[in-house]
C-alpha positions in Angstrom: 23.6 17.7 108.9 20.3 16.8 107.1 21.0 19.4 104.4 24.3 17.8 103.6 22.6 14.4 103.3 19.9 15.9 101.0 22.4 17.6 98.8 24.4 14.3 98.6 21.4 12.3 97.5 20.4 15.0 95.0 23.9 15.0 93.6 24.0 11.2 93.3 20.6 11.2 91.5 21.7 13.9 89.1 25.0 12.1 88.4 23.1 8.8 87.8 20.7 10.5 85.3 23.6 12.2 83.6 25.4 8.9 83.3 22.3 7.1 81.9 21.8 10.0 79.4 25.4 9.6 78.2 25.1 5.8 77.8 21.8 6.0 76.0 23.1 8.7 73.7 26.2 6.7 72.9 24.3 3.5 72.2 21.7 5.4 70.1 24.4 7.0 68.0 26.1 3.6 67.5 22.8 2.1 66.5 22.1 4.9 64.1 25.5 4.6 62.5 25.1 0.9 62.1 21.7 1.4 60.6 23.1 3.8 58.0 26.0 1.5 57.2 23.7 -1.5 56.6 21.5 0.8 54.5 24.5 1.6 52.2 25.1 -2.1 51.6 
């Protein structure tokens, strides 16, 4: 039973970090694109 709990917590942490990585990458890409567009003007 404890093993299932440990795996559940580990999976939740991995999913959380994966979600944070995707959000940071998306916001960083948007920031970079906006910076390039403002540079062109």
